[in-house]
N, C-alpha and C positions, 0 to 999 in steps of 0.2 A: 509461365510463372504467374502466380496470383499477386496482384498489387493491392495491398491492404491500406485502407484509410485509417490511420491511428488517431484517436482522440487525444486531447491534451493530457488526460490522466494515464495514457499508455506510453509515455516517453520511454520508460524502461524497456518496453518491448522493442521499440525502434532502436534503442541503444544496443540491444543484444544483436540485432541484425547488422548494425555497423561493425560490431566486434567479430561477426562471422564473415565479414568481407562483402556483405551485401550493400546495396545502395538505397538510401532513404532520402526523399525530398523533404526539406525542412523550411519553415517559414522564417522570413526576416522582415525588417522594416522596409526593405527595398523591393525585392522580388523573392519568389521561392527558389531555393538553391537545390542542386542535385548533390547530396552528401555521400561521401565515401571516406574511408580511413586514409588519410594523407600519407601514412607510412606503409601502406599495403599496395604494392605495385599492381597486383591483379585487380584490386578494387579501382585503382586510379585508371587503369587501362579500360576498365568496364565503363567508367564515366565517359571517356572519349568515344567508345563504341556506341553506347546507347544514344548519345547526342548526335553522333555523326560529326564530331568536332575534329578539325585538323590537328595533327599531332604536334605542330610547332606553335600552337596557341596555349600559353601557360595558364595555370589554374590559380585561383585565389585560395589561400588556406585560412580557415576560420578557427579562432581560439576563443576560450571562455574567460580569459583574464589577461590583463596587461602583463602580468608577471611571467606568463608563459612565453612571451616573445623571445626573451633572452636565451631560451633553450635552443632556438632555431636559427638565430642570426649571428653574424660575426661581431657586430657591435650595435648598440642602441644609442644613436647620437642624441644630443640634448634636444635638437629640433624634434626628433621623434617622440621623446618623452613628453614634451609640451603638447604636441598634437594628440597623443593618446590620452593624456590626462584631460584634455579639453573635449575631444570629440568621440571618444570610445566609452561605452558601446555606441556605435553609430555608423552612418554611411560613408566612412572614409577608409580606404585601403592604402596601406603604405608598402612601398617596395624597398626591401633591405638587401644587403649582401648576405647570402645564405651560407650557413655552415655546411660542411660536407657530410653526406650520408645521414641526414636527419629526416629527410622525406624520401618517398619513392622517387626514383629518377625521373619519371615521366611528369611529375608535378611541375617542374620548372622549365620543361621543354628545352633542356640543354643550356639554360642560362645560368649565370653565376649569382642570380638574384631570385628573390621570392616575394610574392605579394601576400600580405597578411592583413586580416581585419577581425574585429570583434563585433558581431552583429548585435543590434539592439532588439532582441527578442528573447524573453526569459525561457521559453520552451526550448529554443535552439541552444541557448547557453547550457541548459540542463542536459540536453542531448549530448553535447560535447563532453560535459563533466562525467556523465554516467557511462559513456562509451570509453572514456579515458584516452581518447584519440583526437588529434587535430583533424578537422574535416576539410577536404576540398569541397568546393560548393559553387560551381558555375550555375547559371540560371537553368532551371529544370525544364527546358524546352528542347525541341529539335533545333539544331544549329541553324541560324538564319531566320528563324521565326520569332515573333514577338515573345518577350519574356513573360512568364506566368506570374500573375498577382493574386491567385487563389488556388486552392487545392483542385478545383474542377479543371482549371487550365492544365495543371500538371498531369492529372489523370488522363486527359484527352491525348496528350503527347506521349506519356510514359506507361500507359496501361500495358501490363504484360512484360515490361522491360525492366522494372525495378521492384524491389521488395515492398515498398510502401511509401506513403505520404503522411507526414505529420501535419494535421490540419489545424490551423489557427486563424481561419477566416481570411479576409482580404488584407493585403499588406497596407501599411500606412503611407508610404512615400510613393511607391509605384515606379521609380526609376532606380537604376543600379547605383552603387557607390562611386564616389570620386576615387580615381586611382592617382596617387601622388608618389613619384619616384624621389626617394631621399638617399639613394646610394651615394650621391655627392651632397652632403648636408648643406653645403654653401650654395647649391643650385637646385632647389626643389622644383620639380617639373610636373605639372598635371598631364598625365598621359591619356586620361579619359575623364571628361567632365561628368559630374554626378550630383548627388543630392547635397553634398557639402560644397558650398560655392567658393570660388577663388577669393571673393571678398571676405568671407568668414575665415579662411585660412590665413590671409594676410594680416588680419587683426591679431593673430597669435604669433606668427613667425616672420612677418615682414614680406618682402617681395617674393611672389611665386610666379614662375614662368609657365607657359602653356605650349605643349608640343602639338602643332597643327599639321605636321607633315604626314603624307600618306605613305604607308609602309609598302615597299615593293615586293614583288613575288619572291625575290631572292633573299629578302630580309626577314629575320625572325622578330615578331612583335614582342615588346617587353610587357605588354598588358593586354587583357581581353578587350576586344572592340576596336583595335587599332588597324587591323588588316583585312578581315573578312567581312562580307556582307552580313548585316545583322538586322534584327527587328522587323523583318519584312512579312507582311501578310500575303495571301495568295493573289489579291487584287492589286493592281498598280495604284500608287498614291501620288497625288498632286498637292503641293502646299500652296494654300491661298493666302496672299498677303494683301490685306485691305479690309474695307468695311463692306456694307451691304451691296453697294453698286458693283464692286468687284466680284463678289460671290454670285450675283445675278448673271453677270457676263460669263463667268466660268461655267455655271450650270447650263446656260443656254448653249454655249459653244460645244460642250462635250455631249450634251443630249442630241444635238444635231449630228454628231458623229456616231450616234447609235449607242452611246454608253448609258448604262443604268447607274445612276449616281447615288453614292452613299456620302452623307455629310458627317464629318467628325469636327464638331465645333461647339461653342458655348450656346446656351439655351436661347439667347436673344436671336442669334442667327438661325437656329433651328425653327423657332417660332415663325420666322418670316418665310421659310422655304420648304418646310417639311412636307407640305401637301403636294409639292411639285417634283419630289425626288423619290427614289426607291426605298431608301432606308436612312435612318439617322441614329447618331449616338452622341449623347450630351457630354461635354467636357466640363460642365458646371453651369450654374445659373448665370454668372457673368464671366468676363474674360479674366479669369484668375489663374495664375501660373501654377499655384499649388494644387488646385482642383484638376487642372489640365494634365499635370504630370502624373498625378495619382491614377487618372483614368485612361491615359494614352494607350497602354498595352491592351487593356480590356476592350477598348474601342476598336483597335486594329483587329483583334481576334473576333469581335462580334460580327464584323462584316463578312467573315468567312461562313457565317450561318445564314446569310441573306442572299438575295439575287443581285446585289450590287456588283457591277463589273469595274467600277472606278471609285476610289475614295478621294474626296476633296477634304483636306485637313487644315485646321487653323494654325497659322503661324503665331509665334510670340516673339517679343524682343529678346535678343541674345544677351541678356544680363542676368546676374544672379542664377536662380534655378532655371531660367529660360535658356541658358547656355546648354545645360544637359538635355532639356526638352527638345530643343532644336537639333542638337547633335543626333538624338535617336530618330527624330522625325525625318531629318535629311537622309539618314541611312535607309530608312524605310522607303523614302520617295526617290532615292537615287538622285537627289538634288534637283528634282523637277518642281518648278515654281510656276504659279500664275499670279501676276500682279499688274 
């Protein structure tokens, strides 16, 4: 299969492929998604197949307008209306009780709920409108690998497997959406931290809880990212907590063990140590969580093109957007720290 790179002016061609049951990768403000018709079981199963995604891992459905949600869910609680009016389009996914027979069965992975969001990217909203279909859209990468933040990343993983990629350059946020379970409107629970922070949510709806438990092998995850290994490059990752002295100790120790070090950190750290390591990737001029989040996945992917055998990555405080950044980095590192 030829994988076509579609320009922004060619959205209609990409929409035709969706209507034909093919898969199109689309841009969002978070990461690039792997789009297929959420009402077409063959297309949805194809998404799982090309990603190598476990069948019990549910998919997020993307819509082009708030008004579409009522077609697919049993009820739209007041809390949901407030959140959608405030944060949509944007990086917030809401989990509702799903109506019967509105999506292909595989979308919900056997659950009585469905995850829905409205992405903040005009090209993708146009793609949804022109195809006339809600789109499933997990990240357009091979399962377990870092999510793609530009069309080149998608093409690397999906060439020959999907019909095309709708190219809109680099994504703006770089981390996936926050997933909030509102199936019990009185008990909103964050199942996956993301680009919409707990603090931002609580300003709108009051107390929000966070589900931090690990999903067992026998348990079906309610949202992507809860059960399976995610976001991992080919090289092992160690999270470094501390300033220059700690970085220096980490570099020396792992180099003595024969490792070729890649540094994933802010430019101040790189300036001090780049001449003594194998490869570097900047997370921004200073230790800024917004820059770091935007560049994290690109950085993890970059080291796969270098001779580095070990990545030392910069930690951030787990507050605000740092909660999502550290969630992804800890999954990539398997919770391995140096401090």
